[in-house]
N, C-alpha and C positions, 0 to 999 in steps of 0.2 A: 676655332672651327676652320678657318682658312689658314693655309701656310703663308700666304701673303695677302695683302689687301687687293680685292678684285678691282680690275680696271673698268672705267665707265663704258668703254667699247664692248667689253665682254658682257656687262650687265645689259646694255642696249640690245646686243645680239640675242640674249636669252629672252628678253621681253618681246622682241620682234618674233621669235620662234613661238612664244606663247600665243601671241595674237594670230599668227598664221595657223596655229593649232585650232584656235576657236573658229577661224574662217573655214578651214578644211573640214572640221567637225560639223559645222552648220551646213555647208554645201553638200557634204557626203550624206547627212541625214535627209536632206531634201531629194537628192539624186537617187539614193539606193532603192527607193520604192517606186520611182518614176519609170524607169526602163528595166524591166525584169528580163533576164538576169544581168544585162549589160551595165545597168546603173550601179548595182551592187559591186560588180567587178571594178568599175571605174572608181567608185568611192574607196574601195580597199587599196587599189593601186595608188591613188593620190595620198592616202594615209601612209602607206609604206614609203612612198617617195619623200614625204615630209619628214618622217622619222629618221630615215637613213640619211637624208640631206642634212638634218640637224647634227647627226653623229659625224658626218663627213666634214661639215663646216667647223664644228668646235673641237672635234676629236675627244669629247668626253661623254659620259653617260648622261650628264645634265643636259647636253644638247639634244638628247632624245626625251628626257623627262619634261622639259619645258613645253614642247609642242604636244606631248602626250597629255599633260595636265590640261592644257587648253582644249584639246580635242575631247577629252573625257568630260570636262565641264560642259561643253556645248552639247555633246550627245546625250548626257544624262538630263540636262535641262530641257532639251527638246523631247525627250521620251516621257516626261512626267505627265504632260497633258494639263487640261484646265478642268475646273469643276463642272463645266457644261458637258464634258466628255470629248472635246476636241483635242486631237493630238497629232503630231507630225508623223509618228510611227504608226503604221497599220498593224493589225494583228497578223501573225504569220511567222514564218521561219526567217525571212529576209532581214528584218531588223535585228533579230538575235544573232544572226551570222555577222552582220555589220558590227555590232557592239563587241561580241566575243572575238571576232577576227581582228578588229582594230586593236584591242587590248593585247592579243597574242602577238601581233606585229610589233607593238611597242616593247613588249618584253623581249622578243627576239632581237630587236635592234639594240636594246639597252644591255643585253648580255653578250653581245658580239665581242670578240677579242678586239683589242685596239687596232686601229688601222696601221698598216706598215709605214714606218718612218723612213725617209730617204737617208742613205748613208751606207757604210760598209755592210756586207752581208753577215760577216762573222767577226768576232773580236779575237779570234785565234790567229796566230801568225802562221803563214804558209811556210812549208819546208822547202 
């Protein structure tokens, strides 16, 4: 499965990104309904920043997948509600935009081309 054995630092980075995804998903779920429409925009910007930061930090798509998995886990858990009818998400378009927008941002960051690496611009010899 792996070309080489994963290093402990890399594993710790992915676990930290997963935990940050849970925290951002929880905070975004609470904020998106609080200040309309500013809370929704703030929650989506925080989500995009986390996903792109994971890509930038690790340089891999797994750097987006780890926080996205934590974010999705927290958002889905908070959207379920309880048998008494209590739920974090209210009825309306805002929670749907938050869930679908966050998933769209995760897919966009995961499918971005690799970040440019430092080094020569071209492998061709100049004339």
